[in-house]
Backbone as CSV, one residue per row, in Angstrom:
resi,resn,N_x,N_y,N_z,CA_x,CA_y,CA_z,C_x,C_y,C_z
1,UNK,37.718,-2.186,12.557,37.434,-2.779,11.255,37.234,-4.291,11.333
2,UNK,37.699,-4.933,12.383,37.567,-6.373,12.501,38.263,-7.074,11.365
3,UNK,37.573,-8.077,10.800,38.154,-8.848,9.694,37.717,-8.305,8.338
4,UNK,37.070,-7.122,8.323,36.583,-6.568,7.070,37.760,-6.302,6.126
5,UNK,37.575,-6.681,4.861,38.662,-6.566,3.888,38.897,-5.104,3.526
6,UNK,40.183,-4.749,3.437,40.521,-3.392,3.018,40.062,-3.153,1.590
7,UNK,39.853,-1.884,1.291,39.499,-1.495,-0.063,40.722,-0.909,-0.777
8,UNK,40.511,-0.506,-2.033,41.528,0.206,-2.799,42.883,-0.477,-2.755
9,UNK,43.062,-1.541,-3.495,44.336,-2.278,-3.461,45.549,-1.407,-3.713
10,UNK,45.397,-0.352,-4.549,46.560,0.483,-4.834,47.025,1.238,-3.581
11,UNK,46.060,1.678,-2.747,46.439,2.351,-1.510,47.053,1.371,-0.511
12,UNK,46.451,0.188,-0.417,46.981,-0.799,0.524,48.385,-1.246,0.114
13,UNK,48.621,-1.326,-1.219,49.958,-1.694,-1.697,50.972,-0.625,-1.293
14,UNK,50.606,0.646,-1.514,51.502,1.740,-1.130,51.747,1.755,0.380
15,UNK,50.694,1.466,1.123,50.817,1.437,2.584,51.782,0.332,3.016
16,UNK,51.643,-0.857,2.394,52.525,-1.974,2.730,53.967,-1.666,2.342
17,UNK,54.158,-1.034,1.164,55.509,-0.688,0.734,56.140,0.329,1.685
18,UNK,55.321,1.279,2.154,55.836,2.272,3.088,56.267,1.617,4.394
19,UNK,55.472,0.692,4.894,55.837,-0.035,6.105,57.150,-0.787,5.891
20,UNK,57.291,-1.415,4.687,58.505,-2.187,4.401,59.741,-1.290,4.394
21,UNK,59.572,-0.036,3.983,60.691,0.904,3.967,60.905,1.554,5.330
22,UNK,59.959,1.291,6.243,60.048,1.917,7.553,59.483,3.324,7.588
23,UNK,58.727,3.693,6.543,58.134,5.039,6.476,56.768,5.019,7.154
24,UNK,56.775,5.049,8.467,55.537,4.901,9.232,54.542,6.022,8.945
25,UNK,55.028,7.249,8.795,54.130,8.379,8.566,53.392,8.234,7.228
26,UNK,54.127,7.824,6.207,53.520,7.617,4.882,52.493,6.491,4.939
27,UNK,52.829,5.414,5.631,51.907,4.291,5.760,50.644,4.710,6.502
28,UNK,50.797,5.505,7.543,49.636,5.957,8.301,48.760,6.880,7.462
29,UNK,49.369,7.701,6.608,48.591,8.579,5.730,47.733,7.761,4.771
30,UNK,48.310,6.675,4.232,47.534,5.792,3.345,46.386,5.152,4.110
31,UNK,46.686,4.672,5.309,45.643,4.050,6.121,44.550,5.035,6.458
32,UNK,44.912,6.279,6.754,43.921,7.304,7.075,43.038,7.602,5.875
33,UNK,43.632,7.620,4.665,42.847,7.868,3.457,41.859,6.728,3.221
34,UNK,42.284,5.495,3.440,41.382,4.352,3.297,40.214,4.486,4.268
35,UNK,40.513,4.786,5.516,39.447,4.906,6.523,38.493,6.053,6.172
36,UNK,39.038,7.157,5.674,38.198,8.292,5.308,37.264,7.933,4.147
37,UNK,37.794,7.194,3.177,36.950,6.783,2.051,35.823,5.873,2.524
38,UNK,36.129,4.991,3.442,35.101,4.067,3.930,33.983,4.833,4.628
39,UNK,34.329,5.799,5.430,33.305,6.572,6.121,32.525,7.439,5.145
40,UNK,33.200,7.992,4.158,32.556,8.883,3.192,31.542,8.142,2.333
41,UNK,31.784,6.871,2.057,30.932,6.142,1.114,29.844,5.308,1.788
42,UNK,29.756,5.291,3.090,28.682,4.533,3.740,27.331,5.150,3.409
43,UNK,26.363,4.287,3.062,25.035,4.768,2.660,23.922,4.340,3.610
44,UNK,24.145,3.279,4.373,23.075,2.735,5.206,22.206,1.730,4.472
45,UNK,22.388,1.599,3.142,21.651,0.610,2.350,22.482,-0.661,2.284
46,UNK,21.880,-1.791,2.663,22.631,-3.037,2.748,22.365,-3.926,1.538
47,UNK,23.434,-4.544,1.029,23.344,-5.473,-0.086,23.934,-6.825,0.315
48,UNK,23.410,-7.893,-0.282,24.058,-9.195,-0.165,25.315,-9.186,-1.021
49,UNK,26.391,-9.781,-0.525,27.624,-9.859,-1.306,27.987,-11.324,-1.534
50,UNK,28.823,-11.547,-2.548,29.136,-12.898,-3.003,30.641,-13.016,-3.235
51,UNK,31.138,-14.270,-3.165,32.555,-14.476,-3.459,32.754,-14.581,-4.971
52,UNK,33.963,-14.890,-5.397,34.264,-14.909,-6.832,33.561,-16.040,-7.577
53,UNK,32.996,-16.999,-6.836,32.193,-18.058,-7.453,30.704,-17.764,-7.329
54,UNK,30.378,-16.517,-6.926,29.010,-16.052,-6.739,28.260,-16.870,-5.695
55,UNK,28.999,-17.294,-4.651,28.375,-17.930,-3.495,28.179,-16.866,-2.422
56,UNK,27.055,-16.936,-1.669,26.786,-15.916,-0.654,27.956,-15.760,0.315
57,UNK,28.291,-14.471,0.595,29.448,-14.193,1.454,29.139,-13.138,2.509
58,UNK,27.847,-12.878,2.736,27.500,-11.944,3.794,26.708,-10.753,3.301
59,UNK,26.642,-9.729,4.135,25.878,-8.506,3.862,26.791,-7.320,4.139
60,UNK,26.689,-6.279,3.296,27.577,-5.124,3.467,26.884,-3.864,2.976
61,UNK,27.295,-2.729,3.520,26.803,-1.432,3.075,27.091,-1.242,1.581
62,UNK,26.108,-0.700,0.859,26.245,-0.540,-0.594,27.488,0.253,-0.982
63,UNK,27.764,1.331,-0.266,28.938,2.127,-0.595,30.226,1.354,-0.435
64,UNK,30.291,0.516,0.597,31.491,-0.280,0.821,31.600,-1.425,-0.181
65,UNK,30.447,-1.901,-0.649,30.453,-2.937,-1.693,31.194,-2.421,-2.928
66,UNK,30.883,-1.203,-3.354,31.530,-0.624,-4.531,32.968,-0.207,-4.221
67,UNK,33.226,0.132,-2.980,34.578,0.511,-2.599,35.498,-0.710,-2.555
68,UNK,34.969,-1.818,-2.062,35.764,-3.037,-1.915,35.737,-3.920,-3.157
69,UNK,34.850,-3.606,-4.095,34.757,-4.421,-5.304,34.124,-5.771,-5.069
70,UNK,33.146,-5.841,-4.148,32.459,-7.108,-3.889,31.445,-7.418,-4.990
71,UNK,31.314,-8.693,-5.312,30.254,-9.120,-6.222,28.902,-8.934,-5.531
72,UNK,27.918,-8.442,-6.297,26.568,-8.256,-5.772,25.578,-8.406,-6.925
73,UNK,24.294,-8.501,-6.597,23.270,-8.745,-7.611,22.573,-7.443,-7.992
74,UNK,22.238,-7.337,-9.268,21.450,-6.209,-9.742,20.323,-6.711,-10.635
75,UNK,19.421,-5.811,-10.977,18.204,-6.102,-11.719,18.177,-5.235,-12.967
76,UNK,18.048,-5.862,-14.136,17.895,-5.143,-15.401,16.553,-5.529,-16.010
77,UNK,15.770,-4.547,-16.403,14.514,-4.830,-17.100,14.408,-3.928,-18.323
78,UNK,14.295,-4.561,-19.483,14.186,-3.845,-20.749,12.722,-3.821,-21.200
79,UNK,12.185,-2.644,-21.475,10.826,-2.529,-22.008,10.870,-2.725,-23.519
80,UNK,10.107,-3.691,-23.998,10.083,-4.035,-25.422,8.684,-3.778,-25.958
81,UNK,8.583,-2.958,-26.992,7.290,-2.662,-27.611,7.175,-3.403,-28.941
82,UNK,6.300,-4.422,-29.037,6.121,-5.121,-30.322,5.506,-4.217,-31.389
83,UNK,4.574,-3.351,-30.992,3.909,-2.516,-31.990,4.889,-1.523,-32.608
84,UNK,5.697,-0.889,-31.765,6.648,0.104,-32.278,7.967,-0.542,-32.701
85,UNK,8.145,-1.815,-32.322,9.385,-2.556,-32.566,10.591,-1.762,-32.033
86,UNK,10.479,-1.416,-30.770,11.508,-0.635,-30.101,11.841,-1.240,-28.748
87,UNK,12.985,-0.829,-28.223,13.281,-1.004,-26.813,13.417,0.394,-26.208
88,UNK,13.010,0.517,-24.969,13.099,1.803,-24.275,14.452,1.869,-23.565
89,UNK,15.154,2.971,-23.765,16.399,3.201,-23.032,16.243,4.487,-22.230
90,UNK,16.880,4.535,-21.094,16.846,5.757,-20.286,18.175,6.479,-20.415
91,UNK,18.093,7.822,-20.320,19.309,8.617,-20.189,19.462,8.963,-18.716
92,UNK,20.561,8.516,-18.138,20.776,8.701,-16.716,20.904,10.187,-16.366
93,UNK,20.458,10.513,-15.170,20.565,11.881,-14.692,22.020,12.328,-14.677
94,UNK,22.239,13.610,-14.943,23.594,14.169,-14.895,24.144,14.188,-13.473
95,UNK,23.252,13.973,-12.479,23.683,13.994,-11.081,24.131,12.616,-10.583
96,UNK,24.010,11.576,-11.422,24.397,10.239,-10.990,25.910,10.167,-10.756
97,UNK,26.283,9.395,-9.731,27.704,9.280,-9.388,28.480,8.499,-10.442
98,UNK,27.822,7.542,-11.089,28.478,6.757,-12.140,27.714,6.930,-13.448
99,UNK,28.445,7.028,-14.547,27.880,7.186,-15.881,26.846,8.320,-15.968
100,UNK,27.140,9.501,-15.445,26.166,10.594,-15.553,25.870,10.926,-17.015
101,UNK,24.568,11.028,-17.338,24.160,11.386,-18.682,24.249,10.283,-19.709
102,UNK,24.663,9.080,-19.306,24.812,7.977,-20.261,23.462,7.316,-20.529
103,UNK,23.378,6.610,-21.651,22.197,5.803,-21.964,22.329,4.453,-21.273
104,UNK,21.176,3.902,-20.852,21.231,2.717,-19.991,19.972,1.879,-20.159
105,UNK,19.909,0.807,-19.381,18.764,-0.107,-19.347,17.487,0.673,-19.036
106,UNK,16.341,0.203,-19.551,15.068,0.873,-19.277,14.890,1.100,-17.780
107,UNK,15.065,0.025,-17.004,14.944,0.076,-15.543,16.053,-0.793,-14.962
108,UNK,16.746,-0.280,-13.963,17.816,-1.065,-13.348,17.974,-0.654,-11.893
109,UNK,18.502,-1.564,-11.104,18.761,-1.254,-9.705,19.391,-2.434,-8.996
110,UNK,19.733,-2.237,-7.746,20.330,-3.286,-6.932,19.260,-4.033,-6.138
111,UNK,19.479,-5.325,-5.964,18.696,-6.062,-4.978,19.189,-5.643,-3.593
112,UNK,18.276,-5.230,-2.733,18.648,-5.014,-1.347,18.895,-6.353,-0.674
113,UNK,19.514,-6.310,0.489,19.811,-7.555,1.215,18.522,-8.345,1.439
114,UNK,18.509,-9.594,0.978,17.365,-10.470,1.158,16.181,-10.165,0.260
115,UNK,16.332,-9.246,-0.682,15.205,-8.816,-1.502,14.894,-9.826,-2.601
116,UNK,13.598,-9.989,-2.899,13.128,-10.900,-3.936,12.896,-10.142,-5.241
117,UNK,12.639,-10.890,-6.318,12.324,-10.267,-7.593,11.091,-9.379,-7.473
118,UNK,10.047,-9.876,-6.819,8.828,-9.082,-6.675,9.115,-7.756,-5.981
119,UNK,10.041,-7.779,-5.036,10.365,-6.556,-4.295,11.233,-5.609,-5.116
120,UNK,12.196,-6.141,-5.859,13.085,-5.257,-6.621,12.357,-4.627,-7.811
121,UNK,11.186,-5.165,-8.166,10.383,-4.541,-9.224,9.938,-3.127,-8.845
122,UNK,10.127,-2.745,-7.567,9.854,-1.372,-7.132,10.628,-0.368,-7.992
123,UNK,11.758,-0.814,-8.584,12.572,0.091,-9.395,11.778,0.692,-10.550
124,UNK,10.804,-0.059,-11.089,9.982,0.475,-12.174,9.207,1.703,-11.739
125,UNK,8.595,1.645,-10.549,7.861,2.786,-10.000,8.807,3.926,-9.678
126,UNK,9.947,3.592,-9.073,10.869,4.626,-8.618,11.501,5.391,-9.780
127,UNK,11.866,4.690,-10.853,12.580,5.342,-11.944,11.656,5.909,-13.016
128,UNK,10.588,5.159,-13.364,9.753,5.557,-14.498,8.283,5.726,-14.146
129,UNK,7.901,5.529,-12.879,6.494,5.600,-12.523,5.692,4.480,-13.159
130,UNK,6.321,3.341,-13.401,5.694,2.218,-14.104,5.704,0.979,-13.227
131,UNK,4.538,0.381,-13.035,4.464,-0.869,-12.288,4.970,-2.005,-13.164
132,UNK,5.880,-2.799,-12.629,6.405,-3.972,-13.341,5.829,-5.225,-12.694
133,UNK,4.850,-5.869,-13.329,4.295,-7.092,-12.755,5.319,-8.225,-12.843
134,UNK,5.806,-8.737,-11.732,6.864,-9.751,-11.816,6.460,-10.983,-12.605
135,UNK,5.155,-11.324,-12.571,4.705,-12.519,-13.287,4.743,-12.331,-14.802
136,UNK,4.877,-11.095,-15.280,4.915,-10.837,-16.721,6.330,-10.569,-17.240
137,UNK,7.302,-10.606,-16.368,8.669,-10.383,-16.822,9.203,-11.647,-17.485
138,UNK,9.890,-11.467,-18.597,10.463,-12.588,-19.349,11.943,-12.692,-18.991
139,UNK,12.362,-13.783,-18.333,13.783,-13.904,-17.974,14.654,-14.120,-19.204
140,UNK,15.737,-13.342,-19.290,16.664,-13.444,-20.411,18.018,-14.017,-20.010
141,UNK,18.235,-14.220,-18.723,19.498,-14.781,-18.276,20.210,-13.856,-17.309
142,UNK,21.507,-13.982,-17.247,22.321,-13.201,-16.312,23.491,-12.575,-17.058
143,UNK,23.761,-11.319,-16.743,24.908,-10.604,-17.320,25.883,-10.295,-16.196
144,UNK,27.087,-10.830,-16.292,28.114,-10.615,-15.271,29.109,-9.604,-15.816
145,UNK,29.347,-8.547,-15.054,30.163,-7.465,-15.585,30.888,-6.749,-14.449
146,UNK,31.924,-6.017,-14.817,32.634,-5.190,-13.844,33.122,-3.928,-14.524
147,UNK,33.233,-2.866,-13.737,33.699,-1.589,-14.274,34.345,-0.785,-13.157
148,UNK,35.348,0.013,-13.518,35.992,0.908,-12.558,35.447,2.318,-12.732
149,UNK,35.208,2.995,-11.623,34.803,4.389,-11.617,35.747,5.107,-10.656
150,UNK,36.845,5.619,-11.197,37.865,6.165,-10.312,38.439,5.049,-9.466
151,UNK,38.389,5.208,-8.148,38.894,4.148,-7.276,37.806,3.163,-6.863
152,UNK,36.574,3.324,-7.379,35.497,2.379,-7.091,35.533,1.239,-8.107
153,UNK,35.146,0.052,-7.658,35.096,-1.127,-8.522,33.721,-1.764,-8.387
154,UNK,32.956,-1.723,-9.473,31.582,-2.236,-9.490,31.580,-3.608,-10.157
155,UNK,31.319,-4.647,-9.377,31.274,-6.020,-9.908,29.877,-6.569,-9.660
156,UNK,29.113,-6.726,-10.748,27.699,-7.064,-10.648,27.362,-8.333,-11.419
157,UNK,26.409,-9.073,-10.876,25.754,-10.160,-11.594,24.300,-9.737,-11.760
158,UNK,23.947,-9.319,-12.971,22.621,-8.750,-13.223,21.654,-9.812,-13.728
159,UNK,20.511,-9.934,-13.060,19.405,-10.745,-13.579,18.695,-9.896,-14.627
160,UNK,18.624,-10.391,-15.868,18.125,-9.599,-16.991,16.728,-10.092,-17.387
161,UNK,15.795,-9.147,-17.521,14.420,-9.457,-17.887,13.957,-8.519,-18.998
162,UNK,12.926,-8.964,-19.711,12.206,-8.097,-20.647,10.773,-7.959,-20.156
163,UNK,10.217,-6.792,-20.355,8.792,-6.574,-20.094,8.178,-6.126,-21.411
164,UNK,7.335,-6.975,-21.997,6.729,-6.703,-23.293,5.503,-5.825,-23.063
165,UNK,5.571,-4.587,-23.539,4.492,-3.625,-23.299,4.544,-2.530,-24.363
166,UNK,3.376,-2.066,-24.774,3.315,-0.955,-25.726,2.995,0.357,-25.020
167,UNK,3.297,0.456,-23.750,3.052,1.701,-23.029,3.738,2.861,-23.752
168,UNK,3.001,3.958,-24.035,3.634,5.098,-24.725,4.717,5.737,-23.869
169,UNK,5.747,6.245,-24.517,6.796,6.944,-23.775,6.212,8.069,-22.930
170,UNK,5.190,8.755,-23.498,4.616,9.909,-22.808,3.915,9.524,-21.514
171,UNK,3.578,8.231,-21.345,2.925,7.792,-20.110,3.930,7.478,-19.009
172,UNK,5.206,7.429,-19.347,6.230,7.177,-18.344,6.532,8.471,-17.601
173,UNK,6.846,8.348,-16.325,7.097,9.527,-15.484,8.483,9.392,-14.850
174,UNK,9.523,9.727,-15.597,10.874,9.560,-15.062,11.115,10.434,-13.831
175,UNK,11.760,9.851,-12.844,12.199,10.610,-11.673,13.445,11.391,-12.075
176,UNK,13.390,12.735,-12.094,14.533,13.500,-12.592,15.814,13.303,-11.788
177,UNK,15.693,12.840,-10.545,16.899,12.566,-9.764,17.626,11.340,-10.293
178,UNK,16.896,10.473,-10.994,17.467,9.227,-11.503,17.608,9.233,-13.026
179,UNK,16.577,9.745,-13.696,16.471,9.596,-15.155,16.225,10.958,-15.801
180,UNK,17.092,11.356,-16.715,16.924,12.635,-17.400,15.843,12.559,-18.476
181,UNK,15.767,11.442,-19.194,14.782,11.276,-20.263,14.704,9.810,-20.653
182,UNK,13.691,9.479,-21.452,13.565,8.127,-22.005,13.476,8.227,-23.516
183,UNK,14.009,7.214,-24.190,14.036,7.189,-25.646,13.487,5.870,-26.157
184,UNK,12.816,5.935,-27.298,12.407,4.747,-28.037,13.495,4.451,-29.058
185,UNK,14.207,3.362,-28.860,15.284,2.989,-29.778,14.803,1.819,-30.637
186,UNK,14.651,2.014,-31.941,14.235,0.890,-32.789,15.181,-0.303,-32.621
187,UNK,14.607,-1.491,-32.577,15.431,-2.685,-32.386,16.472,-2.797,-33.498
188,UNK,16.051,-2.518,-34.726,16.994,-2.585,-35.849,18.121,-1.569,-35.669
189,UNK,17.806,-0.397,-35.120,18.832,0.618,-34.901,19.802,0.192,-33.811
190,UNK,19.281,-0.479,-32.769,20.153,-0.956,-31.696,21.198,-1.916,-32.249
191,UNK,20.794,-2.759,-33.190,21.741,-3.676,-33.817,22.690,-2.929,-34.750
192,UNK,22.169,-1.897,-35.422,22.998,-1.135,-36.349,24.058,-0.311,-35.633
193,UNK,23.864,-0.046,-34.334,24.861,0.717,-33.583,26.247,0.087,-33.671
194,UNK,26.289,-1.218,-33.864,27.569,-1.918,-33.865,28.270,-1.868,-35.224
195,UNK,27.599,-1.278,-36.217,28.267,-1.143,-37.526,28.135,0.266,-38.110
196,UNK,27.402,1.144,-37.406,27.237,2.507,-37.877,27.654,3.478,-36.784
197,UNK,27.981,4.689,-37.175,28.439,5.684,-36.199,27.297,6.184,-35.326
198,UNK,26.124,6.403,-35.905,24.999,6.936,-35.151,23.697,6.414,-35.740
199,UNK,22.658,6.340,-34.908,21.326,5.943,-35.351,20.330,6.921,-34.731
200,UNK,19.081,6.853,-35.190,18.048,7.761,-34.702,17.163,7.056,-33.677
201,UNK,16.804,7.799,-32.629,15.857,7.326,-31.624,14.852,8.440,-31.366
202,UNK,13.689,8.082,-30.802,12.653,9.084,-30.558,12.526,9.343,-29.058
203,UNK,12.536,10.615,-28.703,12.314,11.003,-27.313,10.825,11.226,-27.083
204,UNK,10.415,11.218,-25.825,9.007,11.427,-25.489,8.554,12.805,-25.938
205,UNK,7.335,12.861,-26.478,6.736,14.127,-26.890,6.007,14.704,-25.686
206,UNK,6.503,15.814,-25.148,5.938,16.362,-23.916,4.977,17.517,-24.139
207,UNK,5.115,18.275,-25.226,4.280,19.454,-25.434,3.237,19.174,-26.507
208,UNK,1.944,19.539,-26.273,0.902,19.324,-27.283,1.266,20.008,-28.597
209,UNK,1.026,19.307,-29.692,1.263,19.884,-30.999,2.674,19.726,-31.510
210,UNK,3.560,19.271,-30.670,4.941,19.078,-31.129,5.076,17.732,-31.820
211,UNK,5.902,17.671,-32.825,6.198,16.402,-33.463,7.165,15.602,-32.619
212,UNK,7.406,14.360,-32.999,8.354,13.524,-32.247,9.748,14.150,-32.218
213,UNK,10.393,14.079,-31.084,11.771,14.552,-30.952,12.704,13.425,-31.356
214,UNK,13.385,13.600,-32.472,14.305,12.587,-32.966,15.717,13.005,-32.582
215,UNK,16.435,12.094,-31.950,17.791,12.394,-31.508,18.741,11.349,-32.078
216,UNK,19.989,11.760,-32.246,21.023,10.818,-32.676,21.592,10.091,-31.465
217,UNK,21.836,8.803,-31.630,22.372,7.968,-30.561,23.615,7.261,-31.073
218,UNK,24.646,7.217,-30.246,25.881,6.506,-30.585,26.180,5.452,-29.530
219,UNK,26.835,4.401,-29.940,27.150,3.316,-29.012,27.975,3.822,-27.837
220,UNK,28.846,4.794,-28.081,29.712,5.313,-27.012,28.931,6.020,-25.916
221,UNK,27.656,6.341,-26.167,26.840,7.013,-25.152,26.297,6.044,-24.099
222,UNK,26.374,4.748,-24.347,25.813,3.768,-23.414,26.799,3.462,-22.292
223,UNK,26.236,3.052,-21.160,27.081,2.563,-20.081,27.911,1.396,-20.600
224,UNK,29.068,1.200,-20.022,30.008,0.204,-20.529,29.592,-1.196,-20.095
225,UNK,29.454,-2.085,-21.075,29.216,-3.502,-20.799,30.113,-4.312,-21.728
226,UNK,30.444,-5.504,-21.293,31.276,-6.379,-22.110,30.394,-7.331,-22.926
227,UNK,31.015,-8.046,-23.829,30.356,-9.133,-24.571,29.163,-8.659,-25.395
228,UNK,29.219,-7.414,-25.912,28.157,-6.909,-26.806,26.774,-7.121,-26.178
229,UNK,26.685,-6.749,-24.942,25.446,-6.957,-24.167,24.237,-6.330,-24.857
230,UNK,24.350,-5.081,-25.302,23.223,-4.406,-25.936,22.776,-5.143,-27.191
231,UNK,23.712,-5.637,-27.979,23.350,-6.367,-29.195,22.587,-7.644,-28.848
232,UNK,23.026,-8.331,-27.809,22.344,-9.572,-27.427,20.942,-9.289,-26.896
233,UNK,20.786,-8.181,-26.159,19.448,-7.790,-25.704,18.563,-7.451,-26.900
234,UNK,19.099,-6.725,-27.875,18.312,-6.345,-29.053,17.850,-7.575,-29.837
235,UNK,18.699,-8.595,-29.931,18.304,-9.830,-30.620,17.144,-10.513,-29.901
236,UNK,17.180,-10.491,-28.566,16.076,-11.089,-27.807,14.802,-10.254,-27.956
237,UNK,14.966,-8.932,-27.969,13.815,-8.049,-28.157,13.166,-8.296,-29.516
238,UNK,13.981,-8.530,-30.541,13.460,-8.818,-31.878,12.622,-10.095,-31.868
239,UNK,13.092,-11.120,-31.170,12.332,-12.364,-31.064,11.006,-12.137,-30.330
240,UNK,11.062,-11.398,-29.250,9.841,-11.141,-28.488,8.848,-10.316,-29.302
241,UNK,9.333,-9.332,-30.056,8.457,-8.533,-30.904,7.798,-9.373,-31.981
242,UNK,8.477,-10.437,-32.391,7.935,-11.359,-33.401,7.065,-12.446,-32.788
243,UNK,6.853,-12.397,-31.471,6.029,-13.397,-30.805,6.733,-14.693,-30.516
244,UNK,8.069,-14.690,-30.599,8.850,-15.895,-30.341,9.377,-15.875,-28.913
245,UNK,9.780,-17.027,-28.425,10.392,-17.106,-27.104,11.822,-16.618,-27.141
246,UNK,12.343,-16.155,-25.993,13.724,-15.653,-25.963,14.732,-16.782,-25.916
247,UNK,15.951,-16.440,-26.247,17.092,-17.317,-26.020,17.876,-16.724,-24.868
248,UNK,18.513,-17.546,-24.083,19.297,-17.055,-22.963,20.441,-16.182,-23.476
249,UNK,20.594,-14.963,-22.913,21.659,-14.073,-23.367,23.005,-14.509,-22.835
């Protein structure tokens, strides 16, 4: 392991306490579980990691990044339609390891190690079959957040962008391994989520002759973010739909 930092503080604490009591077998069992988790979560995909001041701190396997709770960078891009006055949200695949079936950013993903904005725009093609021209993305700022998923700790600094486009939902081609469906969420409804129990959104119309599929959406269905992130994105989307410049979120 070299100088690599242990993961799962609760296991390491138990391991240290066992050593202090002289319970070598118990301590070794904790250590074995830590090592097993590290091997189980290796992905081969490398990410840049950062210290608590978001200064570069090296490169690490993506699975170990989430296991160790390292800060890393991610990419959020919200599709904003001025004509429909909506933002597009995706429903995550039920097979996703985190937030299965939850509503989420139109397009999101991790920056690979050394990856640029132009390169991470590949996420648009991968998730929705949509090319994201980096020169047309509107920067909205950075969202810093953390969340626990069992014993995993996800600590991300997300670069947030808007892509102003009236592309029809039906023209998007979600990858079913990543995205179960896409919804048109009215900007006004996104704001109303914070004072109402449920609002209406429109799903893509896939069959000829069918009317729009209207579904109920609740705030609790979204992935967890702090600081009313969705509301702040909706306010920026409203400005962009009105032809105004964004404010930093």
